[in-house]
N, C-alpha and C positions, 0 to 999 in steps of 0.2 A: 195250598201251596207250602203253609209253614209245617205242616205234617210231611209233606213230599219231600221237604229240604232238610228234614231233620236227621237224616243219617245218609250218608253217601250211596250206601246199597240199594236204597229206594229208588232214586234217580237212574243209576246204573243198571240195576236188574230190570226195571219198567221199561227205561228205552231200549235195553238189549232185547228184551222179549219181543216189543212191539217190531223190532228191525228184523229180527230172527223169523217171526211168523211172515212178515212181508217177503224176506228173501226166500224162505220157501214157498210161498204162494206162487211167487214167479217161477220157480224151477219147477214146480209140480205141473204148473201149467204148460212150461216148455215141453215137459217129459210127455204129458198126455197127447200135445200136439204132433210132437215127433211120431208117437206111435201110431197116428193117423195120417202120417206122410207131409206133415205141413211143419210150420215154426212162428213163433212170435217175431214179426218185422222188427230187426235190430240194427242200430248202427255200429255195434261192437260184436266182436264174435262172442256167442253166449258163454262159452267154454271159458274165455279169459275172464268175464264178467263174474261167473260163477266162481272160479278159483280165487279172484280177489275177495269177493263177499265173503265166502267161507271161512278164510283166514282174519279178514280184517273187519268185515261188516257189523259184527255184533259180539263176536268174543271179547275183543277190548273194553268194552263197555261193562261185561259182567266181570271181569278182572279188576277194574278199577273200582266197581262198586264194593268189590270183596276186599281189596288189599287197603283201601283208604277207610274202609269200617274196621277190618280185623287187624290190619298190618299195625297200626298206631298201637293197639293193645301188646303186641309183641314188643314194641319198641319202648313202652312207657312213655308215650306222647299223647297229646291230644289229636284228634282226626282232624284234617285240614277244614277250614271253615267254609262252609257253603259258597260263599262270593268267590273262592276260589276254584272249587270243583264244578260248581253248576255250569259255569262258562265252557268248562272243558267238556263235560257231557253233552250240552246242548250243540256246540259247534261240533263235536264227533259225529253226534247222531245226524245232525242236519247233512253231514258229508254222505253218512250211510244211505239217507232218505234220497239225496241227489244221484246217488250211484244207479238207483233203479231207474230214476227219469233220464239217465244217460243212455238208456237202450233207445231213446226215441230221437235225442240230441246230443250227439256225439261231445260237443264242448263242455257239456255237466261232467264227463268223466274228469278232466282235469281239475276242475273248480273242487269236484268233492273230494279227489285225492289229496289235493293241496290243503282241504279243510281238515283232513284226517292227519296229515303230515305237521301241519301247525299245532293243532289242539293236541297231537298225541305228544310232541317236543314240550308244551306246556304240563300236561299231565306227567311226564318224566321229571321234570323240575319240581312239581309239587310233591312227588313221592320223595325225591332227592332231599327237599327240604325237612321233611319228616325223619328222614335217617340222619341228617345232620344235626337235628336238635334233640336227638336221643342220646342218653347217657348209659343205655343199656349195656351190658358187657356181651352179649349175644346179639349180634345184628347181621349175622350170616345169613338168614334167609331173605332178608330185606334187601340186603346189597346184592344179592344173587338175582332177585326179581329185577333189582333195578337195571342189571346189566342185561338182563333178558328183554327188558322193556325198550334199552338203548338199541339192541339189535332189531327190535320192530320197527323202531323209528327209522333205522337203516333200511328195513326192507321196504317201508312206504315210500323211502326216497326212489328205490330201484322202481317202485309201481308208477312213480310220478314221472321218472325219465322214460319208461314204457307209455304212458299216456301221453306226454309232451311230444315224443318223436317217432311214436309207433314203432319201437324196437322190442322185437318179441323177444331178445335175450334180457332185457329188463324185466319182463313178466317172469320169465323163468328164474332169474335170481330171485325175485321177490317171493316167487313160491318157496325156495329153497330156503332163504333166510327167515321167513316168516314161518314155517313150519319147524324146521330145525335150531333155528336160533332165538325163536322168540316165543311160539306158542307151547312146544313141548316142554323147554326148561321151565315154565313158569308153572304148568302142569304138574312137573315131576317135583319141583321145589314145595309148593303148596302140599302137594301128596306127603312129603317126606316128613313135612312139619306136623301137618293135621291127621292123617290117618291114624299112625301109633298114638297119639294123644287121644282122638274120639274111641279107638280100641279099646285103650287103658279104662275108659270109664264105663266100658259095657262087658268086656269078655273077663270072666274070672281070673285072677293069677295071670294076668297079662303083663309081660315085661316088655315095655316100650324099646324097639330097637330101630334106631334112627342114627347111625355113625355119621360124621361128616364126611369120611370117605367116599360113602355110598353115594351122598347127593353129589359131589364132586364127579364121581364116576359117570354118573348117569347124566350129567350136563356136558361133561367132556366127551362121551359118546354121542350125544346126540348133536352137539356142535361138530365132533369129526365126521358124523354121516353127511351133515351139510356142506362141510367145507370140502369133502372128496366129490360129493356130488357138483359143486360149483366148478371143481376143477377137472371135472369128467372123467373121474377115476371110479373104479368098482368099490363100494362100501362093504363089500361082501364080509371081509374080516371084522370090521366094527360092529355091523349087525349082527353076525353071530354071537360075540361077546356080549353084546347088548341084550340080546336075547336070553341067553343065559342069566344074565344079572337079573333083570326084571322078573323073570320066572322065579329064581331064589328070593327076591324081595317078596313075592306075592306069597311066599312060602312062608318066610320069616314073620311076616305081618299077621300070618294065621288067616288066611283067605276063608278057609271052611269054618274056623271057627264063629267068623263074622256073620254066618247065614243066621245065627238064633236071632238076630236083630235086624229086620228088614232096612230101617234107617242107615245102619251102619253098614250094612250087606250092600247097598247101592255104591258105596264109596269102593269097596273091596273089590266087587265084580267089574266095576269101571275099570279100575287100575288094572286088573287082569289083561284088559285088552291091548294095553300098552306091550306087553309080551307076545301076545298073539300077533299084532300088527309087526313087530320086528322079526317074529318067526317067518311071517309071510315076506318081508323084503329080504330075510336071508334067503329063502326058497327062491325067489324071483332072480336075486342077484347069482345064485348058482346056476339057475337056469340060463341066465344071459351070458354067462361065461361058457355055457354047452351050446350057445348060438340059437337060443330059443327065447320066447316070452311066452309065459304060460299064465300069469296072473292078471296081467293089464294094469288097471286102476285099483284092483282089491286092496293091495297094502295101505294106500294112502286113505282109502275109505275105512278101513279097520281100525286106524289110527284118528280119522278125523270123525267119523261116526261113532265108533265103537269106544273108544277111549275119550275124546274131546267131548262128544256129545252127551254120553251117558254121565260122564264126571260133571258135565255142566249141571244137567239135570237133577243129580243126586246132592251136588253141594249147594244149588241155589235153592233146593228145597229145605234142606237143614238151616241154612243162614236163615231163609225167609220165615221158617218156624220159631226159630230161637229168637231171631231179631225182631218179631212181631209180639213176642211174650205170650206165643202159644203153646201147647205141649208138644213135646217132640215124639208126637205119634204119628206113623206114616198112615194115611188113608188106603184103602183099597183101590180106589181110582188113580191115586198118584203112582203105584206101585204098579198096576196094569199099565200106564202109561210107560214107566219106566223100562217094563219088559218089552213092552212094544217096540221101543228104542233099540233094545238089543235086536230084537227080531229085524228092524230094519237095517242094521248093520250086517247082519247075516245075508240078509236078501240081496242087499247092493255089492257084496263080495261074490256071493254066487251068480249075480249078473256079468261077471267076467268070464265065467266058465261053463256056463249052462246055455243051452240054444234058444231059450225064451227071454233073450235081453230085454226086449222093448216091454215086454210086461213086467219082469222083476225091476226094471228102473222105474216105472209107473209106480209101482206097488211099494218099493222104498221111497221115492218121493212124497207120495201121499201119506204113507204111513208117518213119517217123519214130520208132516205138516199135522197131522192129526195131533200127534203126541205132544207138540209144543203149543198147539191152539188150544188143546184141552187143558194142559199144565198152566199156560197163561190166562186161561180164563178164571182159573182158580187162585193163583197168586198175584195177578196184576193189582187187583182190586185191594189186596193187603198193603201195598206199598203206598195206597192214599188214605189209610186208616190210622191212627193212633195205635201203640201197642195194646194189647188186650190186657196186660197187668199195669198199665198205667205209668210205666217207667218212661224216660226220655230215651229218643233214638229211634 
C-alpha cells in the first residue's frame, strides 16, 4: 500500500484501467447480445449509461493521476499528499463501480453520480490549491486545466439532474459540456504543453512551436462548438476553422518526423485524430444543412476512440514507463495494441456507413476490450511495485 500511494499516477492509472476494462466488458457483452437479438436486462437505457461512462467513468481518474504527478513539476510545488488525493480517487472510483451496478438497481445511479460530483469537486480544490501555492511565472496550462475541470464538474451536475429527475435534456447537456467543455480542452492543453516538449528530445533540429494563441484558439473553438450545440445552432463555421487549425498544428508539430520513434509517434498519431474528428463533424454539419444525416455517430467516436482512446494509451504508456524507472522503449506488444485501437476507431466509424453494422459494432467493442485488457495486464502490476531504478515515487 505504501508503494501504491507513493505517487498519484499509480492510484489514478490503476483504478482508471480497472474501471475502463469493466466498462468495456459490459459494453462488448451488450453488443454481442444485440447482434443475437437480445440485450442485458437493465433499469437504465444502455445508451445513456454508455454515454456517461465513456465521458466520466474512467478518463477523469487518468487525468488526475497525470496532473497530480506531472502538474506540480510545471508549477514548482510538491505533489498533493496521499491523504488528500487517495480519498478523491477511492470515492470517484467507487462511484464508477456503482454505475455498472445501477444497471440492475436504478437508485444506484443517483448515488454513483453524487459520489462523482462530490469527489470531483474535491479534486478541483486539490488542484486549485497547488496552483495557488505556486510562484511559477508560467501557470497558464495549469489554470486552463483547472477551468476545464470546473466545466467537468458542471457537466456532472447536469448528469445528476438527469439521474434525479429523469430529464433527458440534462443528459444531453452533460454530453456537450463533458465532451467540449471538459475532456477535449484538457486533452488539447496537455498536448500543447507536452507534445512539442517530447518531440524536442527526439527529433533532430526540432523547434518547439506552442504559442499561447494556439492553445487559446483551440480551447475557444472547443467551447464554441459546445455552446452552439447547447443553444441548438449549427456549429459548422466553428468546426471548419477548428479542422484547419488542428491539421496545421499536426503539420507544425512535425507528425511525419515523429514516426522515427514509436513512443513519440503514439502521441502524434493520436493527436491527428482530433483533426480527423473535426473534419467528420464539418462534413456532418454540411450534410445536416442540406437536410441529410450521413455519418451518424461517426464523428463522436472518431474523437472519443480515435483521439481520447489512443492518446490515453500513448500517454499512459509513456508515463508508466518513465515513472516506474523503466527504459523508454516501446514493446512490440504495446505497439500492436496501440495499432489495434486505431483499427477499433476506424471500424466504429465504418459501422455508421457500411451495411454490416452489427458485426462492425461487435468487432469494435471486442477490439477495444482486448486492447485495454492486454495493456492493463502489462502495466497494472507496475503500479504496485517500487520503481526499478530505486528512486522514490
